N, C-alpha and C positions, 0 to 999 in steps of 0.2 A: 502493500500500499504506498501510495505516496505522501510523502509529509504534507500536512496544513502546509497554505501558504500564509504567511503574518501578514495582515495590514496594518498600518501605523496608525497608533493610535493620537490623534490631535486634541491636545486639550487643550481649548485656547477660550471655550465659553465654560460657561458656572453650569451648576447644575440645573438651573431652572431652564436656561436656554437651550438645553440637549434634545428636549420633545421624542419624537419616536427612537431617535437613538439610542436614549436611555434604556432602552429595553433590550438593548443586545450584550450578547454575553461573548465571552473569549472562545466557549465549547458551541455557537451558534455557526452554522455553515455559513460558509463566505456571501453566498446568494443572498441570504438572511441578511448579512451586516451591510452588504452593498445596495440591496432595497430599504434597508433603514437610512443607512447614509443619505442616499439619492431622497431620499424622501424629507428629511429633516431638512435640507440643503433648500430644497422646494420650499416646503412649507415656511421657512423661515423668510426665504426671499419677497414671497406671496404675501406675508404680513405685513413686513414694510411696506412693499408698496401698496396694499390695502390702505395700511394707515395714511401713507403719504398720500395717497387719491383723496381719501377725505377728509384731513386736514388741510391740505390745500385748495380742493376744487369743491369740497361737498360731493365727491365722485363715487359711485361704489366700484368694484371691478367690476363685475359683471355689463354696468352700462360702459364703462370704457373698453373692453373687450366686443361687444357689440357696435360699438362705434368705431373701432380700430376695422374691424370688418367690413364695414359699410366704406371705410374712408379707402380701403383697397379695393373696393367696387363702386368706380364714381358712377357705373351705369346701373347701379341698384342690383338688389339681392333677391330673390323670390324668399320667403318666409321660410319654407323648408329646407332651402340651402343654406340660410342665417342658422336656423336651429341645427343643421348637422353640423355646421362648420363650427358651432360655439359649444358644441357634444353636449344639447341641454334640449329639455320638452319644447314642444310646440308652444305650450301652454305658458312657459317663461318668457321665450320671445315675445308672442302676442304682449304681456303684461308689460316687460320692457318697451315696445312698440308703442302701446298708448301712453307710455308715461313721457318718451320722447317725441312723439309727435305733438302732446300736449305741452310741453316744452319751446316747444318751435324746433329743435334739433335734427329732426326728420321727418321727411315727406312718405304718404303711402299713395300709391298707383295703380293701376290695372295694368297688369302685364301685357304689353301688345302682341306677345307671341302666343300667348294662354291667357284669355280672358276670363279664365276661370279663376289667375294665381294674382296675389297682390305681391308688388315690387317695394321695398322700402330701399331712401335714400336718404344721405344729407342735404338738409338743407345748406345753405352758404353760411349762414349764423352755425350751425351745428359744425360743419367743417372747420371752419374759423376758431371754433372752441375748441374742437378737438384736436385742430395741430398744434395748438399752444400748450395744451395737457400731453401731447405726446413728444412736446421738446423737452419740456422738465422730466417726461417719464423717463426717456433715454439716459438722460444726463442723470437719474437717481441711479439705474442698471449702469452705468459707467461709474459711479461711484462707488455702488456695493462691490464691483469688479476690480475697482482700483489698486488694491495690495494683491490681489490674484494675477502673477505678470501674464504678459499678452502670449507668453510660448505655453505657459501652462493653459490659457484659456484654447489656445489653437488645438493643442493634443487632446482636452477633454472635449471640445466641440466636435473633434474628430472621432472620438473613440465614444461619445454620446450617438453620433448618427450611424457609426455602427453596430449598436446594440439596438435601434431603432430599427434599422435594416434588418437585423436578426429578429427582431421581434414581430415585426409586419406581418409575415405571411403566418405566424402561429397566431397571432390575434383575429387576422380574418378565419384561418381556418377553424380555429376555435368558436369565432362566433357563428361562423357558417353553419359549424355541427350542433351548435343548440337551437339556431332558429331552424334547421330542418327537423329536430326533433319536436320542433313546438306544435 
């Protein structure tokens, strides 16, 4: 049996900041330790971004993500596509749409290609407000990764890309098996 690879434990956060990674034990499989570390990093960054969006703009992360999708698609998106891109239910997208239309940030229109479908797009006001937030959001991320050198970021980005490529067929095949079984 091959010896277990030892991961370096970096102790730079206090006990209250450990989050999910606090559950890690040295006897845990490396896959468990890796999963909990990824989850902890993601959660820590997400919590910081949520707090800053709320404090600076009175904005929730789901609203920001919704607006980001529309900004990337100036021609508009169908509600079902938006729901799929955001990985949330249609009900959540409908509620956000109602709120953002009411705030004057989003317009609704009938899809000319399919009169049964609704397209949503940013209003000029919504686009201007979003771009202002997005610029600060980008700076927050730059700041959060500032002490993590560029070469390390590049390697991590590449390795996480490999992980996504590895997981993609698995997620698709697992989902398809579950869907067929239903």
